[in-house]
N, C-alpha and C positions, 0 to 999 in steps of 0.2 A: 392591276388597276388600283389606283390611289383612292383613299376616302373622298367622297365627292360632295361638293356644295352645288345644289340645283337651284337655278334662278328661274322661276315661273313667272311668265309675264315679262320677259327680258326686253321686248321691244316696246313696251308700254311706257307711260309717263314716269313712273318711279323705277321701273325695272332697268331702264337705261342707266340710271344713276348707279345702280348696283353693278351692272356690267362694267362701267368705266372705272369705278372705285375699287372693286374687290381685288382684282389681281395684284395691284400695287401694295394693298394692305396685307395681303397673304405673304409677301416676301419676308416679312419678319415673324411670321408664325412658326411655332415649334412643329406644327404638323404640315406636311406637304400635301395639300389639297388639290384635287382636280376640280375645275369649275366648268359646269355644264349649264348652258343657257337654252331654254326651250323656245320654239317658235312654231307656229302653225304652218309656216312656209319658209323654207330656206331662200326662196326667191324674193322675199320681202326687201324692199329697198333699205329699210332701217337695219335689218341683219347685215347687209353688205357694207353699210356705212360703219356699223360698230365692229364688224370683223376687221375692217381696214384700219380702224383707229386703235383697237385694243388687242394686245397679245395675251395669250394665256387663257383664253376661253374657247371651250369646244361647243358648236352649235348642233342641237338635235331638233329634228322635226317631230313634234307630238303635241296633241291637244291635251291639256293638263287634266281635264275631267276623266280622260282615259287612263290615267296613271293608276296602276295597281301594285300590289305587294311584290309580286314576281319581278316587275320592271324595276322597282326601287331597289331590290336586293341585287338584281343583275347589274345595275349601275353603281352599286355600293354607295348610295346616298346616305349621308349622315347629318347634313344641314340643309335647310330649304329656305328660300325666300318666295313669298307669294303676295301678288297684288290681285285679289280675286275680282271677277265681274260683280255687278250689283243687280243682275236681273232677278226676277222673281224666284228662280230656282237656285239662287246663291247658296243658301243654307244646305240643300241637298247636295250640291256639288262640293262645297268646301268641307262639310263634315265627313263626306265620304273620303275625301282626300286625307284628312287627318287620322281617320281610322286606318287607312292604309299605312300612313307614316308610322303610326304607333306599332302596328302589326309587323312592319318591316324593320323596326329597331332604329328608326331615325332618332337622332338625339335632341335636335333644336330646330325650331321654325321661327322665322320672323315674318309677320303678317302685316299688311297695311289695312287698317281699319277705317273708320270715319271719325269726324271731330267729336270730342268729348261730350259736347252739348247735345248731340243727337242720339247717343247710344242709350237706348231705353226700351224696355219691353212695351211701353205704351206710346212710342213715337209713331205717328201715322205713316211716316215714310217706311216702306218695306225694307229697304236696305239697311236702315238704322236698326231695325228689330233683328235683321239677320246678323249684323255685327254683334249685337248684344248676345244673341243666342250662341254664336260661335265662341265668344270669349267665355261664356258660362260653361259651355260644352268642355272646353280645354281646362277649365278650372276643376273639373270633377276628379275625384281620387283615381278613377279608372284611367285617366290620362297622365298619371304622375311621371311616367317614364319618358314622356315627351315634353321637354322644355320648351318654352315659347315666350315671345314678346310681341305685343300687339301695339303698333304705331297709330296714333290718333291724331292725324294732321288736320290743320285748318284747311279753308278752301284753297284749291290750287290757283296760283297766280295766273297762269296762261289761260285757264279756263274763264277767269273772270275779266281778263283782258281781250278775249276773243272778239266781242263786239267792237271794241276800239280798233283792233286790227282790221276788221271788216270795213270800218268807217274810213280808215286811212287807205285801204286798197281801193275803195271807190273814189276817194278824193284824188288819188294819184292817177286814176284812170280818166276821170271826167274833169278834174279841176274845179269841181263844185262840192260844196258840202251838202251832205244828206243830214239826217237826224242821228245823233250819237246816242245809242241806247246803252245805259250803264246798269248793271245788275245790282250794284250796291245803292243804298240811299245816299243822299248827298253828304251826310255828316256822320253816319254810323261807321265806326272803325272796325276793321278786320285785320287779323295777323296773316294775311295771304302768304302762301308758301310755294316756293319753286319745287315741283315734283322731283327734280334731280337732287335736291338737298334732302329729300326724304329718303331716296335711294342711298344717298351717301351715309345717312344714319344707319340704314340697314346693313350696309357694306361694313361698317365699323363694328357693328354687333356680330356679324357673321364671321369676322376675321379674329375675334377675340379667342385666346386660348382657354379662358375660363368664362363661360356664359352664365354660370349659376347665379351670380348677383342680379341678372336681368330676367331670371325665370319668373313668369307670371306678371311681368312688367306691363303696365298700360300706360304708354308715354304720350303725353301731349306735345304736339309740334306746331310752332309757329314760324313764320318768316321774321326777319330782323326788325320789322316795323309795322305799325298799323297803317292801313290804307283805307281812305274813304272814297266815295264816289267822286267827290270834288277833286281828290288827288288824281284820280284816273283822267278826269277832264283836263287837268293841268299838264299831265304827261303828253297828251294828244296835242294840246295847244302848242307846247314846247316843240313838238316834232313838226307840226305843219307851219308853225311861225305865225299863227294868227288865232283870234278867239274863235271858239267853237260857238256857232250861232244858235243852234238848237239841240238841247240835251233832254233825254227822258231818263230820269233817275228811277230806281226800283222798277226796272223794266220787265214787268211780268210776262208780256207777250213774247219777248226775246228768250226769257227763261223757259217758258213753256215750249217753244220751238226747239231749243237745245235739248231739253229732256226728252221730247218726242223723238228726236234723232238718235237717242241712245238706245232705242228699242224697248222702252218702257211702255206696257199696254196702256191704252188711253184711260181706262177706268182707274189706274193708279196715279196718273199724272197730278191730278189736284192735291194728293197727299204730299207730293214732293215740295210743295210751296212751304212746308214746315221748315225746311232748312234755311230758305232766304228770309222767311219771317223772323227767324232767330237772329240772323245777321242784321236785319233792318232794326231790331230791338237792341242792338249793341252786345249780343251775347257771344260774338266771335272776336271780340277785342282781346289783345294779348294779356290784359290784366284780369279778365273775367274768368278765364281758365289758364292759369299760368303754365308756361312751358316746363316740362319735367326736368328737374335738376340733373337727372341722368344724361339726358339728351344734350343739355348745355355743357356738361363736362366732357362728353365724348366727342360730338361732332356738331356744334351749333350751327344751325342754317344761317347762311350769309347772303344769299342772292336777293338784292333788292327788287322792288317792282320795276324801277326804271331799267335796271340790268336785264331783267327778263323780258321786258318790252323791246329793248334793243336787239336781243337775240331773236326775238320772233321777227323783227323787221329787217334781219340782216340780209335777206334776199332781195329787198327793194333796192332800186338804183338810187 
């Protein structure tokens, strides 16, 4: 069995970008790696789609919190990608995984964190504190044998465009406009990023012969442009060919409903508004936390908001 690169969360937003990008990048690697992608179900439609699109990836059915040292050694895992969940037990699950990676002799891990503005021990949002805790855990001398890079991406484009997608779906069905809820404020910019661009950055890191220059890297990622709430409305108007009649900017109720659907306990949901409040204050603009030069040199994100929206709408007639 060849040394293995393990993709955890392979069917998720960012993991799909790793699956699509990594095999081609490894063709020029000095090491012949085996690539394994994990899924909780091999019957997943995304698995079937990716398996048909991409050669050179082996799919295994396993829930990542169940990974242990023996399994890692048996699979000869040497490098890992993970986009962890953001539920209240994130730190317990993720730190347990890293301890197993360390004990199994895994050499390098690329993880998806959250945006730099939110990573703090005092952020009211639970997952933000978890990401801070994980990065500090990995920074301890006891973990020196496990090299790592933490990617700190801005808000995901598709998530921010979700309400606009719903507005258009309703418009296509009824021929009438409803209210367009926009999560952004009208004028505050944010460097929204396509999740597959994040996965592409991770793939480039995992394919490097020498990852040591990126050890302990905490890399800020943005999309190629700043996007305001007004920009999102313009994208919708261009698509439907008419002016949007009713817009709700800084749509708290829509954000609340989306967060509730993520499985976050009700008592923690009010704290989640910390993230959008930072966006409304302009703290997610590309020049507020500039993109890391290492990312821009390696694999600069290129997908624009319009391109991402067109991809979302590709199934519409």
